[in-house]
N, C-alpha and C positions, 0 to 999 in steps of 0.2 A: 463317635462323636463327629460333627462338623468341624472344620478347621477354625471357622469363625469362634465357635463358641471355646475351641482350646484357646485361641487368643484371647478370649473375653475373660476366662478364667485365669490365664495367667495375668493378663493385665490387671484384675482384680486383686489376685493375691500382693503383686508386687504393689500395686496404688496402695491397698492396704496396710503395707509395711510402713510407705512412705508418710500415708495420713500422720503414722504416730510420731513421723519426724517432722511434720507441720505441713507437710504437701497441701493440696487441693486434691481432692477426691476427681474429680474430673479431667481435670490439666495433668495429673500425676497416670492416669490410666491413657488419655491418647497418648501421651507421649512414650509412654512403657510399648504400648501396644505398635507405633509407630518403630519404636526401637525392633521389637521381635519381628512385626511381617518384614524389616531390613532385613535381617537376621535370616530367615525363613527363607527369604527370595534366593540367597546365596546356595542353597540347598536344592537337591533333586525332590522337594516333597510333591506328592501327590495328593490332592483333594478327595475326599470322600466322594466328591461327588463325579469326579473325572472318572476316579474308579471305578464307581457303578455304572458309568457311561461305556467304560471298556471291559464290565463285565457282560453287559448287554450285548454287547457287538460280538465278543467271541462267543458267547450262547447262540447268537444266531447264526455265525459262522460255522459251530459246530452242528447246528438243526439244517441249515442248507448242503454242508458235506455230507451229512447222514442221508439225506433225502436224493442226493445224486448217487452216493453209495448204492442205493436201493435199486435208482432207478437203473444205474449199468447192469448189476444182477438180473434184474428184469428182462433187461435188452440181451444180456447175455443168453439166458434160457432161452429167449424166443427163438434166437441166433442157431440154438444148439436144435431143437425142436424143428426147425425150418430145413437142418442139413441133413436131420435124419428122414425128412421124408422126398427128400432128393434122392 
């Protein structure tokens, strides 16, 4: 679930409780969202989007590394073949 959706859900739930106390929905949601965002900024929270970007970068690095390993193995094989013919 995206962090914005989580914040929206939390804000709605808290605002729903505040409505029972007579608070205005939109004002309460905005205030609660602001408080929750401020609290979350103090923690090292990684958004889903940032995590997906990091995972994609890691996959590319792994793929690149595997391609290099295969290339090195092919070159080593070729060197061994050349050494046998000399």
